[in-house]
C-alpha positions, -999 to +999 in steps of 0.1 A: -181+321-532-213+301-535-204+269-514-220+237-527-230+211-503-239+175-506-272+157-504-262+136-469-249+167-458-278+189-461-294+159-447-273+157-417-276+194-410-316+190-411-318+166-388-315+182-351-339+208-367-362+188-377-359+168-347-368+204-328-398+207-347-389+233-370-412+236-399-385+236-426-408+224-450-432+258-444-403+282-447-394+264-482-428+266-491-434+307-484-399+312-501-413+292-532-448+311-535-424+343-529-403+339-559-436+325-574-455+354-574-424+378-580-423+360-617-456+367-624-448+402-614-419+406-633-442+395-664-465+424-657-494+397-646-515+402-615-511+379-590-545+371-579-561+351-610-529+337-623-522+300-626-496+284-610-490+243-616-469+223-589-456+193-600-457+168-573-432+137-568-429+116-540-401+131-515-400+162-499-396+183-529-429+179-535-443+178-502-428+214-504-446+220-541-478+212-523-475+234-493-464+264-518-498+255-538-516+264-502-496+296-502-503+310-534-536+298-533-542+321-500-527+349-525-557+345-550-533+326-570-553+293-590-529+268-578-531+232-591-512+201-577-502+172-605-496+142-581-468+120-603-460+095-577-477+069-560-470+085-522-469+123-519-461+141-486-500+137-468-498+168-445-495+192-479-518+167-495-546+172-467-538+209-465-537+217-500-573+198-503-581+224-475-569+255-490-588+246-520-562+239-545-569+219-575-556+189-571-551+161-603-531+123-599-511+118-628-507+074-623-496+047-648-521+032-669-550+011-650-549-026-667-587-024-676-622-020-662-628-027-626-588-030-618-571-018-586-549+009-590-524+000-567-505+032-572-533+055-553-519+064-519-538+057-489-565+086-474-563+109-506-600+106-510-595+082-543-614+051-548-587+023-554-606+004-579-618+033-593-606+038-635-611+069-661-643+069-675-665+089-701-674+109-671-640+117-655-620+123-692-632+139-718-619+125-755-595+152-750-578+140-714-600+173-694-622+166-670-647+192-659-623+199-626-596+211-655-591+248-663-614+247-690-640+227-678-675+243-656-664+227-623-635+251-600-621+228-565-626+195-566-649+189-535-625+173-505-630+139-505-640+135-542-619+112-565-591+126-580-587+127-619-566+096-631-545+098-664-531+068-682-496+081-693-503+071-727-522+102-731-511+131-714-528+154-726-549+164-696-519+174-678-503+190-705-535+217-708-533+225-674-496+233-681-506+254-713-526+272-687-500+278-659-475+306-662-458+291-639-444+256-630-429+239-594-411+213-603-412+192-570-412+162-589-378+145-576-358+153-549-322+155-540-319+118-533-328+112-565-303+112-595-293+097-627-319+084-657-355+092-650-379+063-639-411+057-651-432+073-649-414+108-642-397+105-675-428+103-694-441+132-675-408+152-681-408+143-715-443+158-724-438+188-697-406+199-719-418+194-754-447+216-741-420+242-725-402+246-759-433+244-779-450+273-763-453+304-779-454+324-737-424+297-724-436+294-689-411+302-659-397+269-643-389+270-606-368+243-594-380+227-554-337+225-543-329+210-578-340+203-610-355+170-611-325+144-613-294+165-605-277+149-581-241+159-560-221+157-593-236+181-620-244+147-644-273+157-662-300+136-671-310+126-704-344+139-698-346+173-684-371+198-670-345+230-674-356+256-644-353+295-650-351+295-614-340+270-586-346+283-550-327+257-528-331+248-492-307+258-468-275+261-491-269+253-529-269+217-536-233+206-549-247+201-583-263+233-592-225+246-592-213+219-615-213+216-652-230+205-672-261+206-649-258+241-639-268+250-671-302+238-665-302+252-629-311+294-641-307+316-611-298+300-580-319+317-549-310+297-516-333+299-489-316+303-454-331+281-430-303+281-403-289+248-410-257+246-387-234+239-419-194+241-416-181+259-444-152+233-445-178+206-456-186+221-487-176+199-517-177+229-547-177+267-545-187+289-572-158+319-577-168+357-581-151+389-587-150+395-548-129+362-545-109+374-570-099+410-561-089+391-525-065+365-544-047+389-566-014+402-550-023+441-557+009+463-559+022+480-524+041+515-521+072+498-518+072+470-544+097+472-577+093+450-608+111+425-593+087+420-562+055+426-585+062+391-600+082+381-632+065+357-657+082+336-685+063+327-714+072+299-739+045+306-763+041+308-804+063+290-829+065+295-862+036+276-872+010+296-848+031+327-840+001+346-826-002+328-798+032+340-783+018+375-788-016+368-770+000+351-739+022+381-733-004+408-741-027+387-712+004+387-688+008+421-695-028+434-690-024+419-658+002+447-647+032+420-638+065+433-628+083+419-664+070+397-688+101+377-703+095+359-735+112+325-738+094+315-771+108+312-802+089+346-822+119+362-832+103+398-833+086+397-804+100+426-790+088+445-821+055+436-815+052+440-780+082+464-764+074+462-730+085+422-736+119+414-720+137+386-746+170+388-723+176+354-700+169+363-663+150+349-631+118+342-637+088+333-608+065+320-630+064+300-664+037+292-688+043+268-716+027+256-745+005+283-763+012+277-799+031+244-790+060+262-776+078+253-749+076+213-752+115+205-744+123+238-725+142+228-692+119+234-664+130+259-634+121+252-601+092+282-598+053+271-603+042+263-639+015+268-660+008+244-683-015+247-716-021+232-749+007+207-761+027+212-730-005+201-704-007+168-731+029+160-730+045+173-696+018+171-676+036+137-658+069+152-648+078+166-618+069+197-606+091+212-577+069+241-570+033+228-582+020+232-613-017+246-631-026+226-663-053+245-687-066+216-706-096+218-724-120+185-728-101+173-757-066+175-741-074+158-711-089+133-727-055+126-737-039+129-703-063+104-688-067+082-714-106+089-712-132+098-741-143+136-741-177+124-740-172+110-708-151+143-698-182+167-708-209+145-687-186+146-656-162+172-658-160+179-624-149+144-616-124+141-643-104+174-635-103+162-599-086+126-609-062+142-628-053+166-602-046+135-575-030+115-607-009+146-619-005+161-585-008+192-600-038+216-600-064+214-632-085+244-647-106+223-672-118+252-697-154+249-710-189+269-707-182+266-673-147+262-660-137+236-631-107+240-611-095+212-591-067+211-563-047+177-557-057+186-518-090+173-522-104+204-512-138+218-532-140+223-566-136+257-576-163+267-607-165+298-624-192+306-650-183+345-653-176+341-694-198+349-724-199+322-754-180+345-774-148+328-760-152+298-779-129+312-808-092+305-814-065+324-790-089+330-758-069+304-745-037+319-748-047+348-734-058+330-703-024+310-702-008+343-701-033+357-675-028+327-654+011+332-656+007+366-650-014+363-614+009+334-603+038+353-607+028+383-585+012+356-557+051+334-562+066+369-558+046+380-523+050+347-512+092+346-514+091+384-500+072+368-465+090+334-466+053+315-471+061+288-499+018+286-519-001+258-515-023+235-539-053+256-527-036+289-534-027+274-568-064+262-573-074+300-562-051+318-586-061+299-616-101+302-603-092+342-603-076+341-639-106+323-655-128+347-634-109+377-654-109+365-684-143+358-686-160+389-670-131+408-698-158+387-724-184+409-709-166+440-717-168+434-752-202+437-774-207+412-803-182+389-818-150+391-802-115+387-815-086+370-789-070+402-789-098+423-778-097+406-745-058+421-724-076+456-731-106+445-713-089+426-689-071+456-674-109+478-674-121+451-652-088+456-630-090+490-628-130+484-618-115+468-588-094+493-579-122+522-585-146+504-562 
C-alpha cells in the first residue's frame, strides 16, 4: 500500500533533518529535474534546448521549483522561473540568477507611474519604484528577455520584468514555449480556494493548457497547488500529469476528488523518520488484496471455505440476485446460499443453494431485497436500500455498508454535493456514527472504519463500471471475501476486527476494479464475474 501523511506529520518528521543541516530542498530539486528530463525524453525531444517553466510561489515548494530550475539549467535546459509571490525563497532565487535561469516577476498591477511596488522582495535586484514601461514590456506583454526576444539571460542585478495581472499575456507566452511546467505555486500548508494573485495566474495557465494543441506536462511540486489533507479540490486548479512528492505521499494526493488531478505520484525518499501508524490514508493495492483473501488450504471443506447468504433481487429487479450470486461464486467461496425472492435462481445458477442453513456472512439489499429479513449474528454486507434503511440497526458481528454518494446523503441527511466534495470525511463520519465499515463507491472508492484508523482508497476501476448492476456484483464479491475470512476466523478462534472488515471491503473494491480492466471497451455487469476469476487466477499463477 501507499501510505499518505498529513502536512503536519511531514513537517515534524523533517524538523530534525533540517536542524542537522540535511539539504532536503536540494534532494527535492534533483528529483524534480530528473522527472522533468524524463518527461522531455518521453516526448521524443532532446533535453538541451528544451524549455521548462518553474512557477514559483512563496513557500518551500517554490524554493524546490527554483532549485530545480538551477539543476535543469545546468543540464542545458532553457529554464525559466516565474516569481508569483511577493517574496520567494532567497537562496533559491540567488542560485537561479547565478546559474543563468531566466527570471520573470509576476506582481499585482501597480497603481501608477512612480508608485511603490510593495510586493517586490528585498534583494532580488528590482527597483521597488519601477513600473513597466514601453521599454520593459511590449504591447503583447513580452519583454526582450522573454522567449522570442533578442536578449537571453537577465543580467545579475537587473530589474525583473513586471506583468500586471490584468494582462498575463507575457506569462502565457513563456508558458506556451515551455514543454514542461513545474507547479510550485502553493505549498502543503495552503489549502482551499486560491487567493489572488495565484487564482488569476492558475486560471490563465489552465486555460492555456486546455487550449494548447501540444499540452505541456505539468509536474506538481509535492501537491497540485491548493490541495490539502482532506482531498478537497479548490475550484481553481492546475491538474498535474505527475506529482513529485517529498518524503512521503501527502494524504490529499490519495483522496478523492483531488486524486483525480494528481496524475502519477512519484515519492522521493528523503529518509524521513515516519511511523506507518501515523498515516491517515492508504491506497490499497493488488498485493494488499492478495494478502487479505483467505486462500483455500489443503484441509478445507466448503464450510471452512465460507458460506455466504445472499438476499438480493426482487420481482422488480430480478437480475440483482443473479449478479450478486455470480459475483460471490466467482471468488470461489465455499457455498452461496440464496435468501432472496427470485424463485428460479437454482435454474439460473445451479451452484446456488436455496435450502435453509448456516451462513458465515450475509449480503442484504441488492435490488431492494432483504429489507425485512431477520439479521443473524454474522458479519453483514448492507447494500443499496439495506444500507439506507438498516444502517442504524445493531450489527452484533460487524457490518460493511456499500452506499454511493446519493445513498450516503440519505443516511447522513446531507447533500450529495457535500459528500462528493469531501467523500473521505463523510465516510469517516458515517463509520463512527453507525459503528460500521463504510465502503463509499465512486470514481475512487473510499473505505472508512469506526476504529479511526487510516482511510483506505481504491482507484483500480475504469469509468466503464458506471453501469447498472455492477454494484450488485461488488456486493456479492464483498460477501464472499467476508464469509471466507469469517470462516477462517472461526477456525482460528479470533474474531474479525473493524480493521479486518475495512481491509476485506477494500480488497473487494480492488478485485471489482481490476476485473473491469480485463474487459475491453464497454462492459455489462454480467461480464465482471468471469473477469474476477481471471484476476484471482493471475494471483495464483504468480
